Each structure stands twice: as structure tokens, then as C-alpha cells.
C-alpha positions in Angstrom: -35.8 -119.1 21.3 -33.3 -116.7 22.4 -34.2 -113.0 22.3 -32.4 -111.0 19.7 -29.7 -108.7 21.1 -30.7 -105.0 21.4 -29.9 -102.9 18.3 -27.1 -100.4 18.8 -28.1 -96.9 17.8 -25.7 -95.5 15.2 -24.1 -92.2 16.3 -23.2 -89.3 14.0 -19.6 -89.5 12.8 -17.5 -86.4 13.1 -17.6 -86.0 9.3 -21.4 -86.1 9.2 -21.6 -83.6 12.0 -19.3 -81.2 10.1 -21.4 -81.6 7.0 -24.5 -80.7 8.9 -22.8 -77.6 10.4 -21.5 -76.6 7.0 -25.0 -76.9 5.5 -26.5 -74.7 8.3 -23.7 -72.1 7.8 -24.4 -72.0 4.0 -28.1 -71.6 4.6 -27.5 -68.9 7.1 -25.1 -67.1 4.7 -27.9 -67.2 2.1 -30.7 -66.0 4.4 -28.9 -63.3 6.4 -28.5 -60.8 3.4 -32.2 -61.3 2.6 -33.2 -60.7 6.2 -30.9 -57.7 6.4 -32.4 -56.2 3.2 -35.9 -56.8 4.5 -35.0 -55.1 7.8 -33.5 -52.2 5.8 -36.7 -51.8 3.8 -38.8 -51.9 6.9 -36.7 -49.1 8.5 -36.9 -47.1 5.3 -40.7 -47.4 5.3 -40.8 -46.3 8.9 -38.6 -43.3 8.2 -40.8 -42.3 5.3 -43.9 -42.6 7.5 -42.3 -40.2 10.0 -41.2 -37.8 7.2 -44.8 -37.9 5.9 -46.1 -36.8 9.3 -43.7 -33.8 9.2 -44.6 -32.9 5.7 -48.4 -33.1 6.3 -48.0 -31.0 9.5 -46.3 -28.3 7.3 -49.0 -28.5 4.7 -51.7 -28.3 7.3 -49.9 -25.4 8.9 -50.0 -23.6 5.5 -53.7 -24.3 5.1 -54.3 -22.5 8.4 -52.1 -19.5 7.5 -53.2 -18.4 4.1 -50.9 -20.8 2.3 -47.8 -19.9 4.2 -45.6 -22.6 5.7 -43.7 -22.4 9.0 -41.0 -19.8 9.1 -39.1 -18.9 12.3 -39.3 -17.0 15.5 -37.3 -15.7 18.4 -37.7 -16.4 22.2 -35.7 -13.8 24.2 -32.2 -14.3 22.6 -32.9 -17.7 21.1 -33.9 -18.6 17.5 -36.8 -20.8 16.8 -36.8 -22.9 13.6 -39.5 -24.3 11.4 -39.7 -27.6 13.2 -40.3 -25.9 16.6 -43.0 -23.8 15.0 -44.7 -27.1 13.9 -44.2 -28.5 17.4 -45.9 -25.4 18.8 -48.9 -25.5 16.6 -49.3 -29.1 15.4 -47.6 -31.4 17.8 -49.1 -30.0 21.0 -45.8 -29.1 22.7 -46.5 -26.0 24.9 -42.8 -25.8 26.0 -41.7 -25.3 22.4 -39.4 -28.3 22.6 -38.4 -30.3 19.5 -40.2 -33.6 19.2 -39.9 -33.4 15.4 -36.1 -33.5 15.5 -33.1 -32.3 17.4 -29.3 -32.3 17.5 -28.2 -34.2 20.6 -26.3 -37.1 22.1 -29.2 -39.6 21.8 -32.5 -40.1 20.0 -35.4 -39.8 22.4 -38.5 -41.9 22.0 -41.0 -39.0 21.5 -38.9 -37.4 18.8 -39.3 -38.1 15.1 -35.9 -39.6 14.1 -35.0 -41.8 11.2 -34.7 -45.3 12.8 -31.6 -46.0 10.7 -29.6 -43.1 12.2 -26.4 -43.6 14.2 -24.1 -41.3 16.0 -21.5 -39.6 13.7 -18.0 -38.6 14.5 -18.7 -35.7 16.9 -20.9 -38.2 18.9 -24.2 -36.5 18.1 -27.3 -37.7 16.4 -27.8 -35.1 13.7 -31.2 -33.7 12.7 -32.9 -36.4 10.8 -34.8 -34.1 8.4 -34.3 -30.7 6.8 -36.8 -28.3 5.3 -36.6 -26.3 2.1 -34.7 -23.0 3.0 -36.7 -21.0 0.5 -40.0 -22.2 2.0 -39.0 -21.3 5.6 -36.6 -18.3 5.2 -37.0 -16.7 1.9 -37.6 -13.0 1.5 -41.3 -13.8 1.0 -41.8 -14.7 4.7 -44.2 -12.5 6.7 -43.9 -11.2 10.3 -47.1 -11.3 12.2 -48.3 -8.9 14.9 -48.7 -9.8 18.6 -46.6 -13.0 18.6 -47.1 -13.2 22.4 -50.8 -14.1 21.6 -49.5 -17.4 20.1 -47.1 -18.1 22.9 -46.1 -15.8 25.8 -42.4 -16.4 25.3 -42.4 -15.3 21.6 -40.7 -12.0 20.7 -41.0 -12.3 16.9 -42.9 -14.8 14.8 -42.5 -15.2 11.0 -44.6 -17.2 8.5 -42.6 -18.7 5.6 -43.2 -18.3 1.9 -46.5 -19.2 0.2 -46.1 -22.9 -0.6 -48.3 -22.6 -3.7 -45.8 -20.1 -5.2 -43.3 -22.8 -5.9 -43.3 -24.0 -9.4 -43.3 -27.7 -10.4 -44.5 -28.9 -6.9 -44.3 -32.6 -7.8 -40.5 -32.4 -8.3 -39.7 -29.6 -5.8 -38.3 -30.9 -2.5 -40.0 -29.7 0.7 -38.4 -32.0 3.2 -35.5 -34.5 3.0 -33.2 -36.7 5.1 -30.1 -35.1 6.5 -26.9 -36.0 8.3 -25.9 -32.9 10.1 -27.2 -30.2 12.5 -28.7 -27.8 10.0 -32.4 -27.0 9.9 -32.7 -26.3 6.2 -31.3 -27.1 2.7 -30.9 -24.6 0.0 -30.3 -24.6 -3.7 -28.2 -21.4 -3.3 -25.4 -23.0 -1.3 -22.3 -24.1 -3.2 -22.8 -27.9 -3.3 -21.3 -28.3 -6.8 -22.9 -30.2 -9.7 -23.4 -33.7 -8.3 -23.9 -35.4 -5.0 -20.6 -37.0 -4.0 -21.1 -39.8 -1.4 -18.8 -39.9 1.5 -17.0 -36.7 0.5 -16.5 -35.5 4.1 -14.7 -37.5 6.8 -16.8 -35.8 9.4 -19.9 -37.6 8.3 -20.8 -41.3 7.5 -20.2 -42.8 4.1 -23.9 -42.9 3.3 -24.0 -39.1 3.3 -23.1 -36.7 0.5 -21.8 -33.1 0.1 -21.0 -32.2 3.7 -23.8 -34.3 5.2 -26.7 -32.4 3.7 -28.0 -35.5 1.9 -28.4 -38.8 3.7 -29.0 -42.1 1.9 -29.4 -44.4 4.9 -31.6 -47.0 3.4 -29.5 -49.1 1.0 -28.2 -46.0 -0.8 -31.6 -44.5 -1.0 -33.0 -41.5 0.8 -36.6 -40.4 1.5 -37.8 -37.1 0.0 -41.1 -35.2 0.5 -42.4 -32.9 -2.2 -44.6 -29.8 -2.3 -47.5 -31.6 -3.9 -47.7 -33.9 -0.8 -46.2 -37.1 -2.0 -43.1 -38.9 -0.7 -40.7 -41.2 -2.5 -37.2 -42.7 -2.0 -34.5 -41.6 -4.4 -31.2 -43.3 -5.1 -27.9 -41.5 -4.5 -27.4 -41.8 -8.2 -30.6 -39.9 -9.1 -29.5 -36.7 -10.8 -30.5 -33.6 -8.8 -30.5 -30.2 -10.3 -30.3 -28.2 -7.1 -32.0 -25.0 -8.4 -34.8 -26.9 -10.0 -35.3 -29.1 -6.9 -35.2 -26.4 -4.2 -35.5 -22.9 -5.6 -38.7 -20.9 -5.3 -38.5 -19.4 -8.8 -37.9 -22.5 -10.9 
């Protein structure tokens, strides 16, 4: 009995190979948007966690200073902003640096930056978060005596407004995402009636009205409120600036 000849293994034809490649490409095209959205949601959640740290530090500061939030100060001829006050008293930075945020050419690991931020056109990372102007710099802020007792470099030291004096705390914005170098956002500045996305070529398309609002997470931005909660808002959410930011509303 003669042994049967060895069976020849059938190879893929070119057409079959192309069909497999096409199927893989279709599956990838279906999966990549979902993966991108999941990554965007994760970055948005990370950003909100950082923003919550800043908000809670501000509220804790107020609890230690008769209800007043961080205001400002001067060191020699330099101005110190609310975030540096928080760094000094709550983030353990004796050099009064800015681990909360900064304007600079790169995002440093120990600084609280939104993870979705990128350089904008003047090749700087903007400040990731801004504070309510009325809370930090309103006429209700209070100068304290002996500022050098807090830090030897301080010349003046101001507490901000009483945070419990703001009406409607659940809808009043205390801290929000930003796309420029400013420290604060105010209802009194001339922003107009609505937020217009991409209205200034200096800033990315996910920012609105001169970069003061940033919606970096799928057209959503994170906002922190006076009552201590945070939530993402769409760029299509109506914002009455006076009601959202002003002390007296």
C-alpha cells in the first residue's frame, strides 16, 4: 500500500488577504472614535479632580479666615495672586511659587494643569483655571496687619470677599477652566451676551470670548461653584454673566 502524498497547505490568496485587511481597517475605524471619547472623558474627569482640589483649598482657606477667600498680596514690586496665596497656605510652598497653575512654556509635573491643555499660538501654556474676580478682588476684600508674620517677603496681604455673601451659591461660579494668562474672570468685563466659540484667532477653537472660557473636553468645560460642587457644562449652556459671577446677584 503506497503512502498517500502529503497534503499541500492552502495559502491565502491576495483577495482573501485584502479582505482581512479591509475588515481590520473597518473595525479600527469603529473602535478608534470610541477609544478617543473614552480617553477624553478620562482626561475631563482628571481635570475636574484637579479643579476640585483648588476649589476645596479655597473653601478651606475661607474657613480659616472668617469666611474670606484668598485675595492678593505684594512681594517687593511683584503682585501675588489668589493661587499663590493658596500655594503659600495650603500647598506647602514656602517659596510662594505656583504649583496650582502658571503661565509658561511647559506644564510642569507638580503643577495643577488640565491634562487636555496644549500650547496656544504664542507658544505658552495658559493658566488652566481662573478664580471669580469678585471673590478675590472685590471692594469687600480686607488688608491684614503684619503680613511679614505670614511670610517674610510679604509687603501687603489681602483677604478676599466673604464667600458666604454671594447669593445663589449653587449656580455662582467660583473657579473655571481658562485658555489665557489671566488669574480671574469677572461678570463686569464686556464679553457680550453669549459665549462665541473660536472667536479669537489667538486662542484655540475650543475657547470662547477671548480665551476666558475653555471647553477642552468634547465641547464641555469644568466649573466649580460656591456651594462646593463641580460639574461640566456644555459650550451651549446659557450663561448669564452677572448671575453667574457677580457678588450681588
